N, C-alpha and C positions, 0 to 999 in steps of 0.2 A: 080893283080887279084881282082875283086870286089866282095862284098857280096850283096845279095839281101835282101831288106828291104821293108816291107809292113806296112803301117800305117792304122790300123783299127779305123776309126773315123777321117778320113782325112779332114772333113769339119769343125771340131770344132776348137776353138782357139788354144789349145795346139797342135793338129794334124797339123794345118796349119803352126805353128811356127817350129815344128820338120821338116816338109818337106822343109821349107825355109832354115833351117840350113843344110840340107843334099843335097839340089839341087846344082849341079855343082861339087860335090866331085867325083873324078875319081875312088875312091875305093868303091863307093856305087851305086848300081842299084836300083832305086826306082820303086817298083811295084805299079801301080795305078789301082784301081778298077773303073769301069764305075759308074757314078753317079746313074744310074738306078739300079745297083747291090749292092749298099752300104748296103742294108738291106736283101740281098739274101744270106742266110747262106751257100748254096752250093758254090756260087761264092766267098764268104769270105773265106771259108775253103780251096778252091783251091789256093787262094792267100797265105794263111798261109802255105800250103803244099809246095809252091814254094820258100817261103822266108826263109832265114837263120835266120832273126830276125823279130819279129812282135811287133810293138808298139800298145798298147791298150789305146786309148784316148776316153774313153767311160764313161757313168754313171756307178756307182758301180754294179748294178744288171746286166747290159749288159756286163760289164767286166768279171764277174763271168761266165756268159753264154759263152763268147768268149773263156775263158780258156778251158771250156768243149769242145767247137767246135774244138779247136786246138789239142785235144788229138789224138794220132796216127800219128801226123806229127812230124818233127824234128826241127820245128822252136823254137828259143829261144825267150821268151816273156819278154818285158819290159812294166809294167802296170803303167799308170799315174793316175789311180783312187785310191780311199782310200781302195778298197776292200781287198787288200792283204798285206798292209803295216805292220800289226802286226802279220802276219802269220809266224811262225818260219821256215816253209819249204821254204819261199822265202827270197832272199837276200834283205836287205834294202839298197837302192842305194845312200848312203851318204858316199863315200869312205874316206873322211877326218875325219870321226869319229874314225878311227883306222885301223891298218893293218888287223885285223880279218874281218872287214867290206869289205875292198878292196879285200881280198882273196876270200871271199864268192861270191862277184860280179863276179870275174874272172871265177870261176868254175861253177856258177849257170846257169841253164836254165830258171830260173824264178826270175826276179828282180822287186821289187816294187819301183817306183820313189817316193821320199818323197814329202809331201805336202809343199806348199809355206810357210805358217805360221810356220809349224813344222820345216822346214829347219832353219829359223831364230831362233826359240826358242831352238831347240836342240843344235844348234851351240854355243849358250850361256851357256846353263845349263849343258850339259854332261861333258865338261872339268872340271867344278867347282865341280860337285858331284863326278866325278871319282877321282879327286885329293884330296877330303876330305875338300874342302873349304866350301862347303855347305852340310849339312847332307841330306840324302835321304828323310827324312820326313819333310823337311823345307816347310813352307806354301808359295809357290811361286805364285806370281801374275804377269801377263804379259798383255800388251796391244799392239796393232799394228795398223798402218795406211796402207791402201792398195789402189791401183788404182782400178777402176771399171772393168777392163778387166778380173779379176778373178771371177766376179759374174755371168758369163754365158751369153749366147747369148741374152736372153730376157732382162736382165738388161742392157747390152751394148746398145741394141736398144733404151731403154728408155733414157739412159744418152746421147746418140748421136742424139736423135730425136728432132724434132722441138717443140713438146709439152711436153718437160721435166717438171715434177712438180717442184715447187719452192724448196721443201725440198731436191731434188736431187742436189741442188747447195751447200748444207751444208754437212759436214762430218756426217755420219750416223752410230751409234753404232748398232750392231746386235749380234745374238747368245746370247741374254741376259739370256737365261735359263741355261747357263753354260753347254751346250751339243754340242759344236762345233765339227764337224766331225774329226778335226785334233787332238783333245785332247788325244785319246788313244795312238797315236804314239808319241805325245809330252811327255807324261808321261813315256812310255816304254823306249824310246831311250835316255831320259835324266836320266834314272836310278832313278826316283822318286818313292817313295813308296805310295805317295798320289797324287791325281789328282790336277793339278794346276788350278788356276782361270785364265780365259783368256777373254780379252775384245777386239774383233776386230772392226775396224772402216773403212768403205769404204768411199772413197773420190772422188771428181769430177776431177780426172785426169786419164789417161789411164792405165799406168802400173808403177810398182815399189812399194816397201814397206819398212817399218822399223818396226821391232819387238823390243819392249823395256821391260826390266825387272828391276824394282826398287829394291834396296837392302839396308836395314838398318843394318849395321854391329853390332849394339848393340844386335841384336837377334842371333848373331853367336858366338859360343864358342871360335873360333880361332881369331875372330876380324881381318880379313885380311886387309891390306892396299890396296888402289887403285892401287898402283904400283905392288903389289903382284898378284892381280887379273889379271892385264894386262900381267904380266909375265907368269901366268898360261896359258893364251890364246896363247901367243907367243910360248911357249914350245909345246903346243898341236898341233898347226897348222904350226910348222916349216916345211918348204919344200912344203907346200900346194901351188898348182898353181892357184887355183881359190878362195881361202879364204885368205883375208888380215887382219891382226891385226894392227890397227892404234896405234901409241904411245899415251900415256896420254898427253893431252893438259895442258898447264899452266892455272891456274885459270883465268887470264886475257884473254887468248885465248878462253876459254870456254864461257866466258861472252859475247863475240862478235860473237860466232858461231851459225849458224842455221843449223839444220840437216834436209835437204830435203829428202822426201821419193821417189822422182822420178829420182834421180841422176843417178842410174844404169839402167834406162829403156833401153832395147835393148841390155844389156850386160849380161854376163854369170858368173859373180863373186859375192862373198859375202864379205862384209866388217864388221869388228867388232870394236866397239868403247867402251871405258870405260870413262864415265863422272862422275862428282861430286867430292867427297872427301872421306877421310878415314871413315867418319861416315855415309854418305849417297851417295850411288852410283847409277848410271843409266847405265845399260848395254844394248847396242843397236846392232842389226844386220841389215844391210841394203842390200837389194838384189832386183832383178827384179822378181816379181811373175811369169812372163812368161819365165824368163831366168833360173838362178840357182834354182828358185822355181818351175820349170816345164820343159819346152822343153830343156833348156840348160842342166839341170841335166840329162834328159833322154838321150841326145846325149853324154854327158860325160860318162854315164854308158855304152852306146853302144861301145864307143871307148875302154873302159877298157875291155869289153868282147871280142872285136876284137883283143886285144893285141897290140894296138897302143897308141901313145901319147894321154892322156885323153883330151887334149885341142884342138885336131884336129877339125877345123871348128868352134871353139868357141872363139878364140882370134885373 
């Protein structure tokens, strides 16, 4: 027996990727709205009324309006915008963070799909804060490199256009005001009492990202070793199907290794790396901003809500 799924925002990057991941599944009936009706609220609400599950792949304000539009229907909503990620009435769709997160996803009718940068950041910080390796008030700094597909349709058109400005050939730092839209969820779900500093960098390749957190252990009371940090990650993510914790490399291996940001492009998993030494560590999470950082995570949550293997259609 199949369930009916509607993607509100089917023409956007995330919406298209979700549809691509669901196409061909015998347990899913995709409801497609006519292009002419994509902004017709009556037609959209009718789709929601028919759907068992509705994905919202919309700007924040439009997502909030869509939730209001869905009231009175029985559709279960998965929102890929930032609008509801810190709302305690919504489940936060990162099941690997703990059994309580997974249980809330299972029983909730409202699930907020995590942001791409936030997924990498939270995957690194929460296990360490939760285990007491890092105090909640630690001054955390993170930086990240990402493909341009996460920058939206207009930016994608510039990157792929014939008249691309010269500066678009270079990595470009942005959100320099320290007000990136992912910061609230990064702080909340990492259990940090203070807002972290975050330096995102968009680069001239399509998709994939690495989120990096430098750590000088002389600033930590417990002074953990690199092996202990890696073991903390391994224990936290034991049994996870879409999160992999890589073993610590030998110093000579690290010296020859390059960590590319686009290696997981098109995939739906997240990899954690622990580099450096006992005094200076570099903690890294690699994922596809359109996979585990967006559409892949959305479909993973749908699978969990359906009560089936969470990796269905993803591996």
